[in-house]
C-alpha positions in Angstrom: 33.2 -8.8 48.0 35.7 -10.2 45.6 33.5 -12.7 43.9 31.2 -12.8 40.9 29.4 -16.1 40.6 27.5 -17.1 37.7 25.6 -20.3 36.6 25.2 -21.6 33.1 22.7 -24.1 31.5 23.1 -26.2 28.4 22.9 -23.2 26.3 25.8 -21.5 28.2 23.8 -18.4 28.7 24.1 -16.8 32.1 21.2 -17.1 34.5 19.8 -13.7 35.6 19.7 -13.7 39.4 21.0 -11.8 42.2 24.4 -12.9 43.7 23.3 -12.4 47.4 20.3 -12.2 49.5 20.0 -9.7 52.3 18.7 -11.0 55.6 18.9 -10.1 59.3 19.7 -12.0 62.4 20.8 -15.7 62.6 18.7 -17.8 60.1 17.2 -21.2 60.8 18.8 -24.0 58.9 16.0 -24.3 56.4 16.2 -20.6 55.5 20.0 -20.7 55.4 20.2 -23.6 53.0 17.6 -22.2 50.7 19.4 -18.9 50.5 22.8 -20.5 49.5 21.4 -23.3 47.4 18.6 -21.6 45.4 18.8 -17.9 46.1 15.5 -17.9 48.1 14.9 -15.1 50.6 13.5 -16.4 53.9 9.8 -17.3 53.2 10.3 -16.7 49.4 10.7 -18.6 46.3 13.9 -19.9 44.7 15.5 -17.6 42.1 17.8 -20.3 40.9 17.6 -24.1 40.5 19.1 -26.6 42.8 22.1 -28.0 41.1 24.2 -30.9 42.1 27.4 -32.8 41.0 27.3 -36.5 40.3 29.2 -37.8 43.4 29.6 -41.5 42.4 33.2 -40.7 42.0 35.5 -38.0 43.4 35.4 -34.5 42.0 38.8 -33.6 40.5 40.3 -30.2 41.1 43.2 -28.8 39.2 45.2 -25.7 38.3 44.6 -25.3 34.6 46.7 -22.1 34.2 49.3 -20.3 36.3 50.5 -17.0 34.8 54.0 -15.8 35.4 52.7 -13.1 37.8 52.0 -16.0 40.3 55.4 -17.7 40.2 57.0 -18.0 43.6 55.1 -17.2 46.7 51.7 -16.5 45.2 51.6 -19.9 43.5 52.7 -21.7 46.7 50.1 -20.0 48.8 47.4 -20.7 46.1 48.3 -24.4 46.0 48.3 -24.7 49.9 45.0 -22.8 49.9 43.4 -25.5 47.6 44.8 -28.4 49.7 43.4 -26.8 52.8 40.1 -26.1 51.2 39.6 -29.7 50.0 40.5 -31.0 53.4 37.8 -28.8 55.1 35.3 -29.9 52.5 36.2 -33.6 52.7 36.0 -33.4 56.5 32.5 -31.8 56.5 30.8 -35.2 56.4 28.9 -34.6 53.2 28.4 -37.4 50.6 31.1 -36.2 48.2 34.9 -36.2 48.0 37.2 -33.9 46.2 40.8 -34.7 45.1 43.6 -32.5 43.7 45.0 -33.7 40.4 47.8 -32.6 38.2 46.0 -33.3 35.0 43.7 -30.3 34.3 42.3 -31.8 31.2 40.6 -34.4 33.3 39.5 -32.0 36.1 35.9 -31.2 36.9 36.8 -27.9 38.7 39.6 -26.0 37.0 41.4 -23.0 38.6 43.0 -20.2 36.5 45.5 -17.9 38.1 45.4 -15.0 35.7 47.6 -11.9 35.2 44.9 -9.4 35.3 44.3 -6.6 37.9 40.7 -6.1 36.9 41.4 -2.8 35.1 40.5 -4.2 31.7 38.6 -7.2 30.4 40.4 -10.6 30.3 41.6 -12.0 27.0 43.4 -15.0 25.7 42.2 -17.7 28.1 40.1 -19.5 25.5 37.2 -19.6 27.9 34.0 -17.8 26.4 32.7 -17.0 29.9 36.0 -15.6 31.1 37.4 -13.7 28.1 35.7 -10.3 27.9 35.0 -10.3 31.7 36.5 -7.9 34.1 37.8 -9.8 37.3 38.7 -8.1 40.5 39.5 -10.8 43.0 38.0 -14.1 42.1 35.1 -15.4 40.1 33.4 -18.8 39.7 31.4 -20.2 36.7 29.3 -23.3 36.8 27.7 -25.3 34.0 24.8 -27.7 34.5 22.4 -29.8 32.3 18.6 -29.6 32.0 18.6 -32.4 34.6 20.3 -29.9 37.0 23.5 -32.0 37.1 26.6 -29.9 37.2 29.1 -30.8 34.4 32.1 -28.5 35.1 33.2 -25.5 37.0 35.8 -22.7 36.4 37.5 -20.6 39.1 39.6 -17.5 38.1 41.7 -15.3 40.3 43.1 -11.9 39.5 46.4 -10.4 40.8 44.6 -7.8 42.9 43.5 -10.3 45.4 45.8 -10.1 48.4 47.9 -13.2 49.0 46.5 -13.2 52.6 43.1 -13.8 51.2 43.9 -16.9 49.2 42.8 -19.3 52.0 39.4 -17.8 52.5 38.8 -17.1 48.8 39.8 -20.5 47.6 37.5 -22.2 50.3 34.6 -20.0 49.2 35.1 -20.5 45.5 35.4 -24.2 45.6 32.4 -24.4 47.9 30.4 -22.2 45.5 31.4 -24.5 42.6 29.6 -27.3 44.4 26.3 -25.6 43.6 25.9 -22.9 46.2 25.8 -19.8 44.0 24.3 -17.2 46.3 25.9 -15.4 49.2 24.2 -13.9 52.4 24.4 -10.2 53.2 23.8 -10.3 57.0 26.2 -9.0 59.7 25.4 -12.1 61.7 27.4 -14.2 59.3 30.5 -11.9 58.8 33.5 -14.0 59.8 31.4 -17.0 60.5 30.3 -18.3 57.0 32.2 -18.6 53.8 28.9 -17.3 52.2 29.1 -13.9 53.8 28.8 -11.2 51.2 30.6 -8.5 53.1 33.2 -10.4 55.0 36.2 -12.4 53.6 37.4 -13.5 57.1 36.1 -17.0 57.3 38.9 -19.4 56.7 37.0 -22.5 57.8 33.4 -23.8 57.2 30.9 -22.5 59.7 28.4 -24.7 61.4 25.6 -23.9 58.9 27.9 -24.0 55.9 28.6 -27.7 56.9 24.9 -28.3 57.5 24.2 -26.9 53.9 26.8 -29.2 52.4 25.4 -32.3 54.2 21.9 -31.4 53.1 22.9 -30.8 49.4 25.0 -33.9 49.5 23.6 -36.3 52.1 26.2 -38.5 53.8 26.5 -41.9 52.1 25.6 -44.8 54.4 28.4 -47.2 55.0 27.8 -50.8 54.5 
């Protein structure tokens, strides 16, 4: 799998928790939701807190850095992948909305396209959670308060991620940044869910992905 996910509290120290839960067969909705939202194995306890964004205003997504290695086709595909991912998430019927902005300093979720192939630690980004890390594919970092409210998220891509994988990778990473920090290792979800640990084939949200989004961010009643 291309992704390493991490969550951070107020102290900005990484939470020690597994990044996927191994299960078998199609899970019930309750078990699926608890796996992706709090890292709980079916019938087990949560290994991570339930964390949420404040959704009283749209969440802003922006490219914060695009290295020269991405100029041309890579950049265009990455931007198209973000636009499509936001469309899928906004169309899921959950009680949140995401918008693409050209002002990264005001963004809630910032995307970095870095000139690194994963052969050495990243340096020079100015991000203490990214500098010093080795990235092969994509990674997401999420910060949250002691009230379990997410305050910001960072997504970083490396050059060894195939351009053909941008669409599925971007959808997964942005979805993870909404507070879903655990994948599912289970053949039943390969190509079906963006949370599949062993498959990068899902380019749209699966039925239970949408269910989890709506449960985490209940649809707002219209007046």
